[in-house]
C-alpha positions as CSV (number, residue, x, y, z in Angstrom):
1,X,21.0,10.2,-9.0
2,X,24.5,11.1,-8.4
3,X,26.6,12.5,-5.5
4,X,24.4,10.4,-3.1
5,X,25.9,9.3,0.4
6,X,24.5,8.2,4.0
7,X,26.1,8.9,7.2
8,X,27.7,6.1,9.2
9,X,25.3,3.8,11.1
10,X,25.5,4.4,14.6
11,X,26.7,1.2,16.8
12,X,24.1,-0.8,18.3
13,X,21.4,0.3,16.0
14,X,19.8,-1.4,13.2
15,X,19.0,0.9,9.7
16,X,15.7,0.4,8.0
17,X,14.8,2.0,4.8
18,X,11.6,2.7,3.0
19,X,11.5,1.3,-0.6
20,X,8.3,2.2,-1.4
21,X,4.9,3.5,-0.1
22,X,2.3,2.2,-2.3
23,X,2.1,0.2,-5.4
24,X,2.7,2.8,-8.0
25,X,5.5,4.3,-6.1
26,X,9.0,5.1,-7.9
27,X,11.9,2.6,-8.3
28,X,15.0,5.0,-8.3
29,X,14.9,6.3,-4.6
30,X,14.6,2.7,-3.5
31,X,18.0,1.5,-5.8
32,X,19.4,4.8,-4.3
33,X,19.0,3.5,-0.7
34,X,19.8,0.0,-1.4
35,X,23.1,1.2,-3.1
36,X,24.4,4.1,-0.8
37,X,22.0,3.7,2.4
38,X,24.1,1.1,4.5
39,X,20.7,-0.5,5.3
40,X,20.1,-3.8,7.3
41,X,16.5,-3.9,5.9
42,X,14.6,-2.1,3.0
43,X,10.8,-2.6,2.8
44,X,8.8,-2.3,-0.1
45,X,4.9,-1.2,1.4
46,X,2.9,-1.9,-2.0
47,X,-0.5,-2.9,-0.6
48,X,-3.8,-1.0,-0.1
49,X,-7.3,-2.2,0.6
50,X,-8.4,-2.1,-2.8
51,X,-5.1,-3.1,-4.1
52,X,-5.5,-6.4,-2.1
53,X,-9.0,-6.8,-3.2
54,X,-8.4,-6.2,-7.0
55,X,-5.2,-8.6,-6.8
56,X,-7.7,-11.4,-5.4
57,X,-10.0,-10.5,-8.5
58,X,-6.9,-11.0,-10.9
59,X,-6.0,-14.3,-9.0
60,X,-9.4,-15.4,-9.8
61,X,-9.3,-14.6,-13.5
62,X,-5.6,-16.1,-13.9
63,X,-4.0,-18.2,-11.1
64,X,-0.7,-17.0,-10.2
65,X,-1.3,-13.3,-11.0
66,X,-2.5,-12.3,-7.7
67,X,0.7,-10.3,-6.8
68,X,1.8,-6.9,-7.3
69,X,3.0,-6.5,-11.0
70,X,5.7,-4.4,-10.0
71,X,7.5,-6.8,-7.4
72,X,9.9,-8.5,-9.5
73,X,10.9,-5.7,-11.2
74,X,11.6,-4.0,-7.8
75,X,13.3,-6.9,-6.3
76,X,15.6,-7.4,-9.4
77,X,16.5,-3.6,-9.6
78,X,17.9,-3.8,-6.0
79,X,18.9,-7.3,-5.4
80,X,22.6,-7.1,-6.1
81,X,23.1,-3.9,-4.0
82,X,21.2,-5.8,-1.3
83,X,23.3,-8.9,-1.4
84,X,26.5,-6.7,-1.6
85,X,25.6,-5.0,1.4
86,X,23.9,-7.3,3.7
87,X,20.2,-5.8,3.5
88,X,17.6,-8.0,3.8
89,X,14.2,-7.2,1.9
90,X,10.5,-7.2,3.6
91,X,7.3,-6.6,1.5
92,X,3.9,-7.2,1.1
93,X,3.8,-7.3,-2.2
94,X,2.5,-10.9,-2.2
95,X,-1.0,-9.5,-2.2
96,X,-3.4,-12.3,-2.8
97,X,-0.8,-14.8,-3.9
98,X,2.6,-14.7,-1.7
99,X,3.4,-18.1,-2.9
100,X,3.4,-17.1,-6.6
101,X,5.4,-14.0,-5.6
102,X,8.0,-15.7,-4.0
103,X,8.6,-18.3,-6.6
104,X,8.6,-15.5,-9.3
105,X,11.1,-13.7,-7.4
106,X,13.2,-16.5,-6.6
107,X,13.5,-17.6,-10.3
108,X,14.4,-13.9,-11.0
109,X,17.2,-13.4,-8.7
110,X,18.6,-17.1,-9.6
111,X,18.8,-15.8,-13.0
112,X,21.0,-12.9,-11.8
113,X,23.2,-15.7,-9.9
114,X,22.4,-14.0,-6.6
115,X,21.8,-15.9,-3.4
116,X,19.1,-14.3,-1.5
117,X,17.0,-17.2,0.3
118,X,13.1,-16.3,-0.2
119,X,10.4,-17.0,2.3
120,X,6.6,-16.0,1.9
121,X,4.0,-15.8,4.7
122,X,0.7,-17.7,4.3
123,X,-2.7,-17.5,6.0
124,X,-4.0,-14.0,5.8
125,X,-6.8,-15.4,3.5
126,X,-9.6,-15.6,5.8
127,X,-12.3,-16.1,3.2
128,X,-13.8,-19.6,4.3
129,X,-13.8,-18.4,7.9
130,X,-15.7,-15.4,7.2
131,X,-18.1,-17.3,5.0
132,X,-19.0,-19.7,7.8
133,X,-19.1,-17.1,10.5
134,X,-20.8,-14.2,8.6
135,X,-19.6,-11.4,11.1
136,X,-20.8,-7.8,10.9
137,X,-19.4,-5.6,8.4
138,X,-18.3,-2.3,10.0
139,X,-19.8,-0.1,7.5
140,X,-23.4,-1.2,7.8
141,X,-23.8,-3.2,10.8
142,X,-25.3,-5.9,8.8
143,X,-23.8,-9.6,8.2
144,X,-21.0,-9.7,5.5
145,X,-23.6,-12.1,3.5
146,X,-26.0,-9.0,3.4
147,X,-23.9,-6.9,1.4
148,X,-24.4,-6.6,-2.6
149,X,-22.5,-8.4,-4.9
150,X,-20.5,-11.7,-4.5
151,X,-17.9,-11.7,-1.6
152,X,-14.8,-12.4,-3.6
153,X,-12.0,-12.0,-0.9
154,X,-11.5,-11.5,2.6
155,X,-7.8,-10.9,4.0
156,X,-6.9,-10.4,7.7
157,X,-4.1,-7.9,8.9
158,X,-1.4,-9.8,10.1
159,X,1.2,-8.6,12.5
160,X,5.0,-8.5,12.7
161,X,5.5,-12.0,14.2
162,X,5.5,-14.3,11.1
163,X,7.9,-11.6,9.5
164,X,10.3,-12.2,12.4
165,X,10.0,-15.7,12.5
166,X,10.9,-15.7,8.6
167,X,14.0,-13.5,9.3
168,X,14.8,-16.0,12.2
169,X,14.9,-18.8,10.0
170,X,17.5,-17.1,7.6
171,X,15.2,-15.6,5.0
172,X,16.8,-12.7,3.1
173,X,13.8,-11.8,1.2
174,X,10.3,-12.1,3.0
175,X,7.1,-11.8,1.3
176,X,3.5,-11.4,2.7
177,X,0.3,-10.7,1.6
178,X,-2.3,-8.7,3.9
179,X,0.1,-7.5,6.8
180,X,-0.5,-4.1,8.6
181,X,1.9,-1.8,6.9
182,X,4.0,-0.5,10.2
183,X,4.3,-4.4,11.0
184,X,6.6,-4.7,8.2
185,X,9.0,-2.6,9.9
186,X,8.1,-4.0,13.4
187,X,9.1,-7.5,12.3
188,X,12.3,-6.6,11.1
189,X,13.3,-4.4,14.3
190,X,12.1,-7.3,16.2
191,X,14.1,-9.9,14.7
192,X,17.2,-7.6,14.9
193,X,16.8,-7.0,18.7
194,X,15.3,-10.2,19.6
195,X,12.5,-8.4,21.3
196,X,9.7,-9.8,23.2
197,X,6.2,-9.2,21.3
198,X,4.2,-8.8,24.4
199,X,6.3,-5.7,25.4
200,X,3.5,-3.4,24.6
201,X,5.4,0.0,25.2
202,X,8.4,-1.3,23.1
203,X,6.4,-2.5,20.2
204,X,4.2,0.9,20.3
205,X,7.4,2.6,20.0
206,X,8.3,0.8,17.2
207,X,5.0,1.0,15.4
208,X,5.5,4.9,15.7
209,X,8.8,4.2,13.6
210,X,7.0,2.0,11.0
211,X,4.0,4.3,10.7
212,X,6.7,7.4,10.1
213,X,8.3,5.2,7.4
214,X,5.6,3.3,5.9
215,X,4.6,6.0,3.2
216,X,8.1,6.5,2.0
217,X,8.3,9.7,0.4
218,X,5.6,11.4,2.5
219,X,7.8,12.0,5.3
220,X,10.7,13.5,3.1
221,X,8.2,16.0,2.1
222,X,6.1,14.9,-0.9
223,X,2.8,14.7,0.5
224,X,3.8,17.7,2.7
225,X,4.8,20.2,-0.2
226,X,3.0,23.3,-0.9
227,X,4.9,25.6,-3.3
228,X,3.7,28.8,-0.9
229,X,3.4,27.7,2.5
230,X,5.6,24.5,2.8
231,X,8.2,24.8,-0.2
232,X,10.3,21.6,-0.5
233,X,13.2,21.7,-2.7
234,X,14.2,18.8,-5.1
235,X,11.0,17.0,-5.4
236,X,12.1,15.7,-8.8
237,X,14.6,13.8,-7.0
238,X,12.8,13.3,-3.8
239,X,14.8,10.8,-1.4
240,X,13.0,8.2,0.7
241,X,13.6,8.1,4.3
242,X,15.6,5.7,6.4
243,X,15.7,5.1,10.4
244,X,18.7,4.4,12.7
245,X,16.8,2.6,15.6
246,X,18.1,1.4,18.9
247,X,17.3,-1.5,21.1
248,X,14.7,0.6,23.1
249,X,13.0,1.6,19.7
250,X,14.0,5.1,19.9
251,X,15.0,6.3,16.3
252,X,16.9,9.2,14.1
253,X,15.1,9.6,10.7
254,X,17.0,10.8,7.7
255,X,17.4,10.5,4.1
256,X,20.7,10.2,2.0
257,X,22.8,13.1,1.3
258,X,22.4,14.7,-1.9
259,X,18.8,13.6,-2.6
260,X,15.6,15.9,-2.6
261,X,13.1,16.6,-0.2
262,X,13.5,17.2,3.5
263,X,13.1,15.6,6.7
264,X,12.0,17.9,9.5
265,X,9.8,18.2,12.7
266,X,6.9,19.4,10.6
267,X,7.1,16.4,7.8
268,X,7.4,14.0,10.5
269,X,4.5,15.3,12.7
270,X,2.2,15.5,9.6
271,X,3.2,11.8,8.6
272,X,2.4,10.7,12.3
273,X,-0.9,11.8,12.1
274,X,-1.6,10.7,8.6
275,X,-4.5,8.4,8.6
276,X,-4.9,8.3,12.4
277,X,-8.3,8.5,13.7
278,X,-7.2,8.7,17.4
279,X,-3.5,9.2,18.1
280,X,-4.0,7.5,21.9
281,X,-5.1,4.5,20.3
282,X,-3.8,3.7,16.9
283,X,-4.8,-0.2,16.6
284,X,-2.5,-2.6,14.8
285,X,-2.3,-6.7,15.0
286,X,0.6,-6.2,17.2
287,X,-0.2,-3.5,19.8
288,X,-2.5,-0.7,20.3
289,X,0.0,2.1,19.9
290,X,-0.1,5.7,21.7
291,X,1.1,8.3,19.5
292,X,0.0,10.8,21.9
293,X,3.4,11.6,23.8
294,X,5.8,11.0,20.8
295,X,8.0,14.0,20.6
296,X,10.4,15.2,17.5
297,X,13.9,16.8,17.9
298,X,16.0,18.2,15.3
299,X,19.2,16.1,15.1
300,X,20.7,18.0,12.2
301,X,20.0,18.8,8.6
302,X,17.4,16.3,7.7
303,X,17.9,14.4,10.8
304,X,15.0,14.0,13.2
305,X,15.3,12.2,16.6
306,X,11.6,10.4,17.6
307,X,11.0,9.5,21.0
308,X,8.3,8.6,23.2
309,X,5.5,6.2,22.1
310,X,3.8,3.5,24.3
311,X,1.2,1.0,23.6
312,X,-1.2,-1.6,25.4
313,X,-1.9,-5.3,24.4
314,X,-2.7,-6.1,21.2
315,X,-6.3,-6.5,20.1
316,X,-8.2,-9.9,20.6
317,X,-9.4,-9.3,17.0
318,X,-8.0,-8.8,13.6
319,X,-9.4,-6.2,11.0
320,X,-10.5,-8.1,7.8
321,X,-10.7,-6.3,4.4
322,X,-13.5,-7.7,2.4
323,X,-13.5,-7.4,-1.5
324,X,-17.1,-7.6,-3.3
325,X,-17.4,-8.0,-7.1
326,X,-19.6,-5.1,-8.0
327,X,-19.7,-5.6,-11.7
328,X,-18.5,-3.0,-14.0
329,X,-17.9,1.0,-14.6
330,X,-18.0,2.8,-17.7
331,X,-16.8,6.5,-18.1
332,X,-16.7,8.9,-20.7
333,X,-14.6,12.6,-20.8
334,X,-15.2,15.3,-23.1
335,X,-13.8,19.2,-22.9
336,X,-15.4,22.3,-23.7
337,X,-13.6,25.7,-23.5
338,X,-14.2,29.3,-24.4
339,X,-17.4,31.3,-24.0
340,X,-20.5,29.7,-22.5
341,X,-18.4,26.2,-21.8
342,X,-20.2,25.7,-18.9
343,X,-23.5,25.6,-20.5
344,X,-22.4,23.5,-23.3
345,X,-21.0,21.0,-21.0
346,X,-24.4,20.9,-18.9
347,X,-26.2,20.3,-22.4
348,X,-24.1,17.6,-23.2
349,X,-24.5,15.7,-20.0
350,X,-28.2,16.3,-20.4
351,X,-28.2,14.5,-23.9
352,X,-26.1,11.7,-22.6
353,X,-28.3,11.2,-19.6
354,X,-31.5,11.3,-21.7
355,X,-30.3,8.6,-24.2
356,X,-29.4,6.5,-21.6
357,X,-32.4,6.4,-19.6
358,X,-34.8,6.4,-23.1
359,X,-32.5,4.0,-25.2
360,X,-30.8,1.8,-22.9
361,X,-32.9,1.9,-19.5
362,X,-30.1,3.2,-17.5
363,X,-30.9,4.0,-13.9
364,X,-30.0,7.9,-13.6
365,X,-29.1,7.2,-10.0
366,X,-26.4,4.7,-11.3
367,X,-24.7,7.6,-13.1
368,X,-22.4,10.3,-11.9
369,X,-21.8,13.4,-13.7
370,X,-18.7,15.9,-12.7
371,X,-17.9,19.2,-14.3
372,X,-14.1,19.4,-13.9
373,X,-13.0,23.0,-13.8
374,X,-16.2,24.1,-11.9
375,X,-14.7,23.1,-8.4
376,X,-15.9,19.8,-8.8
377,X,-13.9,18.2,-6.1
378,X,-15.9,20.4,-3.6
379,X,-19.1,18.7,-4.6
380,X,-21.3,21.8,-4.9
381,X,-19.9,23.7,-2.1
382,X,-18.1,26.3,-4.3
383,X,-19.9,27.9,-7.2
384,X,-17.8,28.8,-10.2
385,X,-20.1,30.9,-12.7
386,X,-18.0,31.4,-15.6
387,X,-15.3,29.0,-16.0
388,X,-12.5,29.4,-18.9
389,X,-13.1,25.4,-19.8
390,X,-14.7,22.4,-18.3
391,X,-14.1,18.8,-18.6
392,X,-17.2,16.8,-18.6
393,X,-16.8,13.4,-17.0
394,X,-19.7,10.8,-16.9
395,X,-19.4,7.5,-15.0
396,X,-22.0,4.8,-14.7
397,X,-22.2,1.3,-13.2
398,X,-23.5,-1.6,-14.9
399,X,-23.7,-5.4,-14.4
400,X,-21.6,-6.4,-17.5
401,X,-18.9,-4.9,-19.6
402,X,-21.0,-4.3,-22.7
403,X,-23.5,-2.2,-20.7
404,X,-20.8,-0.2,-19.0
405,X,-19.3,0.8,-22.4
406,X,-22.2,2.2,-23.4
407,X,-21.5,5.4,-21.1
408,X,-18.2,6.3,-22.9
409,X,-19.7,5.4,-26.4
410,X,-22.3,8.0,-26.0
411,X,-20.2,10.7,-24.6
412,X,-17.6,10.1,-27.6
413,X,-20.4,10.6,-30.1
414,X,-21.0,14.2,-28.9
415,X,-17.9,15.0,-31.2
416,X,-20.5,15.6,-33.8
417,X,-23.8,15.2,-32.3
418,X,-23.8,17.6,-29.3
419,X,-23.0,21.0,-28.6
420,X,-20.2,22.8,-30.4
421,X,-16.4,22.6,-29.7
422,X,-16.3,19.3,-27.7
423,X,-12.7,17.8,-27.9
424,X,-10.5,15.4,-26.5
425,X,-12.7,12.5,-25.9
426,X,-11.5,9.7,-23.8
427,X,-13.7,6.3,-22.7
428,X,-12.9,3.6,-20.7
429,X,-14.4,0.3,-19.0
430,X,-13.1,-1.5,-15.9
431,X,-14.5,-4.0,-13.4
432,X,-15.3,-2.9,-10.0
433,X,-14.2,-4.4,-6.5
434,X,-16.3,-2.8,-3.9
435,X,-14.4,-2.8,-0.2
436,X,-15.9,-3.4,3.3
437,X,-14.4,-4.2,6.6
438,X,-15.2,-6.8,9.6
439,X,-13.2,-8.3,12.1
440,X,-12.6,-12.2,13.2
441,X,-10.9,-13.8,16.3
442,X,-7.3,-13.8,16.0
443,X,-6.8,-17.2,17.2
444,X,-8.4,-18.4,14.2
445,X,-6.2,-17.0,12.0
446,X,-3.0,-17.6,13.6
447,X,-3.3,-21.1,13.7
448,X,-3.6,-20.8,9.8
449,X,-0.2,-18.4,9.5
450,X,2.8,-20.1,8.3
451,X,6.1,-19.4,7.1
452,X,7.7,-21.0,4.0
453,X,10.7,-21.1,1.9
454,X,11.1,-21.3,-1.8
455,X,13.2,-24.6,-2.0
456,X,15.6,-24.1,-4.9
457,X,16.4,-27.9,-5.1
458,X,12.9,-29.0,-5.4
459,X,11.0,-26.0,-6.8
460,X,8.6,-26.6,-4.2
461,X,7.9,-24.8,-1.0
462,X,9.0,-26.3,2.5
463,X,7.4,-25.8,5.7
464,X,9.7,-24.8,8.4
465,X,9.3,-25.8,12.0
466,X,10.3,-22.9,14.6
467,X,11.8,-25.5,16.7
468,X,14.1,-26.5,13.7
469,X,15.3,-22.5,12.8
470,X,19.1,-23.3,12.7
471,X,18.7,-26.4,10.2
472,X,16.2,-24.4,8.0
473,X,18.6,-21.5,8.0
474,X,21.5,-23.5,7.3
475,X,19.7,-25.6,4.5
476,X,18.9,-22.2,2.9
477,X,22.3,-20.7,3.2
478,X,21.1,-18.1,5.7
479,X,22.8,-17.3,9.2
480,X,21.7,-19.7,11.8
């Protein structure tokens, strides 16, 4: 992007920017923010419930691979700008192995001859705790051990305090595993302003800000846009948001001048309610935030002032994401177009289902058939009688990769063995990790949480005692 700029940061404010809102997010808006945003903190939110469970499976298959695959590239792409502009980085891209992630990032930036001390936070992996206590899963009300499949991971949602501690120690890059998304921002803000984490109203307002920023381009119009009812200009060069925050956790949201998208009361309102069941009780590890009294005010072009928000003390338990090994999934797709495309697609599906049951003893209940182009997303609630084209999709579950591959093979065989006119066959096989949730007593988890630096001199992590904050910061070249 060219011609980008940001307004000066107001006095006595901290500027926090969103560098990513999910694991597959773009790189260029974060680079633009790092170069032109005058940021104090850049946050990469890269972790979802399924991504952390999948990362745990990768880690079990190959040690040292459990962190986000894009993390090193993301950090390298902004490191020089962050070092030059005094911007610190916070990310949950450590996923299943924050230590390996920190070591990989430290090695990469060392090659660039950039001095950014790297810390990681460990302790969210609570598999042993869950296995010993066997709590009830939220979805079924049954013990964790009663669920189908092997339990392969259990990660508790940590909060802002260990992030704040790492920054207090002098870290310029903080890498976490499973941390609540808003907590990435709350930790940075709490460090900057030296907040009391027991001040529920203050932390509640900070959580509002973190929640608004955590999905990056959503609040600048990305998830908001509709070409008829809610047109947004410049989506191909969508800018990511930043917030200027004061010591009372009041903020103004904005984006770089010259970037695409928009920051308006409507985009902020939609994001405030995104994935929120009860706006008056949004539960995080840091606070039970109340969004019901949040207000937005236009403060200029692409500038929205955020105020309000309160909270009550944090919950006594922490949410845990559980990952279960659920075998394999095979998939096949094929397109039919023109006259009677619906009839041909349905015949094709019937052929595959019959063969799977009779030749391979596949349970029909384990196979899902979808007709894309016939209002498939509505799951039968909308009827389409004469589509111009149909994309047949058949998905099935199996215990082994070999069994799962049969699905795609049978769909592909329809090229010459099924109804006329099939084309564009695709097939795939992938492992499946099922995700559920439970909760555990936070006191058990907090005892295990630690902040450690990657020690360049010894190539080993060094535990840092909070009481020795200044010496740790000096040893790593950070501010005491």
